[in-house]
N, C-alpha and C positions, 0 to 999 in steps of 0.2 A: 600577706604581701609576698609576691614571688621575687626572690633575691638570690643571685649567685655571683659573687665577686669575681672579677676576672682572674683566670688562672694565673698563679704566680710561679708556675714552672718554667719561667724564663731562664733559670739556671741552666736547664738542659737545652733550651732552644738557642739562646745566645752564647751559652758557655760561661755564665758568671762563675760557676764552681770551678770551671777549668781555668778561668782568669786567676783564681786565687790559689788553686792547688794542682792544676792540670800540668801536663808535660811541657807545654809551651810557655809556661809562666817563668819569669826571670827572677824576681826577688820580691819579698814582702817587707823589706826593710823600708823605713821612711825614705822617700825620693829626695835626692839633692836637686837644688836649682842653682844655676850659675848666677853670678852677680848681675849680668845684663838681662836676667829674666828668661832667657832661652832655656828649653828643657835640656836635661842631661841626656846622654846616650841611653841610659836605662829607662828614663822617663819617656823618651821618644819611642823606644821599642814598645813600651806598654800602650802608649796612645795609638800606635799603629795596629797593635793587636786588637784593641777595642774597635777601631774603625773597621777592620776586616770582619770582626764578629758581627757588627751592625749591618754591614753590606751583605753578608751571608744570610742574615735574617731578614733581609728586604727593607731595612730601615736606613734612610738617607742620614749619614752621620753629620751632615751639614745642615739638616733641617733643625728647627726649634726642638722638635720632639727628640731627634737624635742626640742633639747637644745635652738635653736634659738627662736622657738615658745614659749617655757616656759619663756624665758627671756622677750619677748614682752608681754606675757600675764600678767606677774607680773607688768609690767609698765601700761598696760591697767587698771588693777584693781584699781590703785591708781589715775586714771584720769577720772573723770565723763564724759569728752568730748568724750571718746571712745564709751561707750554704746549708746550715743545720735547719733553719726555718724553711728553705725551699724543699728540703728532703721531706720534712714533716708534711708539707702540703701536697707533695706528690703521692704520698701514702693516703692521706685523707684530705679531701678538698675542703673540709670544714675545720681542719686543724689550725688554720690561720687564726681563727678567732677563739681557740681553745686556750690560748696563753693567758695567764693571769694579768690583768691590767688594773691600775688604780683608777678611781673614779674621774680624776682629772684627765687621764689619758683616754679614757672611754668618751668623755664628753668632747675632747679635742678630735678624736676619730669620727664621731658623729657629725661634727661641724664640717669635716672634710667630705663626708658622704653627702651632706646637704649641698656643699659647693658643687659637687659633680652632678647631683640630681637636678640642680637648677641651671646647669650649663646647657649646651646644645643637645638636641633630641638624640643625636647619635651617642654622645658621651653617656647620657642617661640610660640608653638602652644597653650599652656595653656593661654598665655597672650593674643593672638589674638581671640581665640575661647570662652574665658570665662569659662574655666573648673571649676569644683567644687573646692573650695578653699582647703578642706582637701585633696582631691585626688591629687591636684597639690602639696600640702606640702609634701606628702609622696613620691612623684616621682621626683620633681624638685631638681635642684642643691641647695646646701645651699646658694650659692651666690644669686640665684634668690629669694629664701624665704626671705633673708635679704633685697633684693631690694624692694619686695613687701610690706614688713613691713614699710620700710622707706617712700614708696609712701603714705601708710595709714597715717603715722605720719604727713607728709606734709599737707594732706587734713584736718586731725583733727585740726592741729594748725592753719590753714588758717583763720577761722573766728575770732580768738582771737590775731593773730599776729599784729604787729604794722606797717605793710606795708600800704602805702598810696593807697587808693582805686584809681584805674586807669580807666579812661574813654577815649575811643578811638572813633574818628569820623568814620563815614561810609567810607569816602575817605581814611583814614589811613588804616582801615582794608582791603579794597579792594587792596590798594597798596601793602600791605604785601602779601596777597594771590597771586597777580600777580607776584611778585618777586619769591615767592616759586614755582609757577607753571612753571616759565621760567627757574628755575635752571637747567643747563645742566647735563647729566650723567657724572660720573667721569671716569677716566682711559681710555678715548677714546671710551667708550662704545656707541653703536649707539642707544640703548634704555634704558629707565628707568628700574630700577629693577621691576620684575614682582612678585617675592616672597613677600608676605605681610610683612614678617619680615624684609627683606632686604629694602623694601620701607619704613618701619617705621624708620629704622636706617638712611637711606638716607635722609629722611625728617628732622630728628633731626639735622643732620649735616648741612643741607641746612639753617635751621633756625639760627644755631650758626654762620654761615658764613655771615649772613645779617649784614648791618650797625647796630651799637648798638641801635639806636632810633627805628628800626623796628623789633628787636628781640621780644620785649614785645607784640606788637600787633599780630605778627606772631604766637608766642606761644599761645596767647589767642584764636586765630582762630583754630589752630591746635588741641588744647584740646577740643574745642567746637565740632570739627568734630569727634574726637575720642569718645566723649560722646554721639554721635548720635543726636546731636542738629544741627540746621540749622546754616550754616556759613553766612557771610555777602553776598556772591554771591547768595546763595539760597533765602535769605530774600529780596534781591534787585530784583531778578526775580519775586518773588511773588508779589511785589508791585513796578513795575518799575517807576511809576509816582512820587513816593515819593522822590526817588533819583533824578529824572529829575528836579523837582521843587527846591530841596535843593541845588544841586551841579551845575546844568547848568542853573543858573541865572547870568546874567552879574554882579550883585552886589557881587558875590562870586569871581570874578576875581581879580588879584593883582591890587593894586592902580595904578601902572605904566601903566597898560592896560586901566583900567576903565576911567582914565582922558583923554584918547585919543578918547573915544567913543562919538558919537553924543549925545546931550542932550535929555532927555525924551521928546517926543512930537514933535521933530524936523523933523522926517521922518515918517509921517503917512503911514501905510500900509493898503490895502483894505480887511483886514481880521483879525480875532483874532486867528484863527486856520485853517489850511489846512490839510486834511487828504487823503492820497493816499492808496487805498486798491488794493494790486498788488501781483504779483507772479514772482519769478525768474525761468527762464527755461534755461537749458543747455543741448544741444543735445549730447555733448561729455561725460558729466557726469551727466546723468539724476537722479542719486541718490542725487544729490545736489539741485534739484528743491525744492522750498519752497514758501509758501505764507508768505507775510509780510505786516505790516502796517507802513507807514511812516507819522509821524505827525510833522507839523511845527507850532510853536507857536510864536505869536508876543505879547510880554508882555507890551512894553512901547512905542511903535511907535517911536523908535530911530534907526531903521534899523537893530538891532540885533535880530536874529532869533534863537530860540532853536529848535533842531530837535531830534526826537526820533524814531528809527526804531525798531520794535519788531517782532521777529519770534520765532519759537519753540526753547527754550533752550538758547536764548541770546538776548540781547538788545544792540543797538548802540546809543550813545549819542553824539551830536554835538552842539556847540554854535558858530554861525558864523555872519560875517558882510560882505556883498557883497560876494566875492569869498574866503575871508579869514576865516579859521577855527580858532576861538579863543581858544577853548577848545574841547577836544575829548576823548572818552573812549568807549571801548566795554566791557560789563559785560556778561560773560558766563562761563561755566564749563571748567576746564582744561586750555589749553594754549590759548583758545579764550578770556580769561580774559586779559585785557591790563591795564597798569597803567594810571592814569589820566594824560593827556598830555595838557599842556597850551602853547600858543604862546609866544615865547621869548619876554621880555618886550621891546627890542629894535628893533624888527622886523617890517618891513613895512606891514601894513595892506592892502592886495591886494584888490582893488576894481577899477571900471571903473569911471574916472571923467566925462565921456561923453559917448555917444552911441558908442560902438566899431565898428571898421571897419574890413572887412574881411582881414585876414592875420596878424592882430595885435596879438602880444604874450604878455603873462604875466606870471611872475615867482611868484609862491605862496609859501611862507615860511610856514612850517608845525609846528603844536604844538609839543612840546618835553616833555618827551622822546617818540619818534615815535616807534610804535609797530614793524615796518618793517625796522627801522633804516634808513629811508629816510629823508632828510632834506628839500626838496621842491618838488613841482609839477610844471610842465610847461604846460600851455594851449595855444592853438592857435585858434583864432576866425575864423570859417568857413563861417559865414554869420549871417544875422538877418531876422526874419520873424515875422509877427503878432502872439502874443501868442496864439490867438484863433485857429490858425492852428495846434499848438502842442496840446493844450487842449481847448476844445470848451468853457469851463466856464471861461477862463482867458482873461485878457485884456492887452493892452500895447505891448511891445516888448519882443521877445524871442531871446536870443543870443545863437547860436550853437557853442559848444566848443569841440575840440579834446584835451584830456589831456593825459600826459605821466608821469610816475614816475619810476625812476631807483633806486633800492634798493641796499644797500651795499653787499647784498648776490650775486649780479649779475642778479637777476630776475628783470623783468621790467613788468609794467602794462600800459595798454592803454584803454582809455574809452571815451564815448561820453556823454557829459552832456549839459543840457540846463539851461541857466541862465534866470529866468523870472524877468526882471528888476523892474517891478512895485511891485513885491512881496518879492524881496530880497531872493529868494530861488533858489536852483539848483536842477534839477532832472536828474539823471543818468539812461539812458535807455540801455546801454550795456557796458560790460566790457571785455577785452581780457586779459587773464593772463595764467599761466601754466595749468589751467583747461579747456582752450578753451574759447569760447564766452558764457557769461551769459547775457541774455536779460531779462529786466523788462517788463512784460505785465501788464498794468494798467486795472483794472476791474471797478473802481469807484473813483471819486474825490469829496470831499465834502469841501465846503468853508463856514466857519462860519462868522458871521457878524463882522465888524471892532470893534477895541477897541474904546470905547467912550472917 
């Protein structure tokens, strides 16, 4: 969404800073008013100064917009926080939204944004394109001018307000982003709004419709995006390993699952890390072809394996034990971002207690919430072969599996995967879905030394 809030450097254009601190200012003491309500001489001088500044800027002081601006300028002159905010914005046009705000203030600000975005076409364009503030004031509706001033006031008050500073975890911010991205269009529309102003209003409505505990982080992320700063998705993709180590460590799982896992050192694996360098190829939709890297990490020799698949524009994370995924998430732009999914605490952890036989089936419960609304996957054993016949560098037994998954949408997926028993990892070499068959072509496999 292209967004550039109207420049607030009107301190220099109109002279707000000069009104408060400049050589032609008279006094900043509270203004006295006579009994009959007429302004005192000091107040009359200040009002005349304001009118001259507005006229010099090309704003009619007797228009509704001019009267609104004069009222706010009078308020600015008595508050030293305003010139400071103006100077910050002159240095960095995004500094306006860098001030810490409480959740309630952010939501109130977004409500004002929506009010502007649903106003006249000119008002919306001024909001989205960053029109010159004075030009916007002369042409925008009085309602929009008032909204803009209210937004400025929220920003100025932010650093000194009594709100409790909020700290959100990476998981919480990504979860909020995923819910926002998954919000369906309203009124039966097949597509999301394409007009930037409609999209802004739609997004604000989507934030307000979230559960109360997620409105705060969602508004935090949304304002960060509007101010042209990186949101959590972008920061995670910039450094996918940081999120991998932080959130896809079995010690981050709920206690109900952790206590069911094998103890550290009880299941030694012959590697610390296995890396596949590969490429997906789909003859039906060649535009989907992409190179990727699949990394499996053994942290504690307990059979739990952390997996990270990285490709252009997204990263897929999995924490598994045997055939069971304990935790799963995809981080990418738009609807490719999913919420963090964790295996239900009472679910069976699917694994083979012995070397499986051909024809044996296993039902694998999936982490929830599932991105495709599926609850489980069914796999059937096709046979076993020495692992070295699948990948020359591997030892032990490889179990060939055909797996299927039925989604609530009616779509189904079918794929072939190989469980490498000695390594506790699965490798999927083809998938059949609505896009046809996608095949994984392995270019290189690297096996790092075991954990000591």
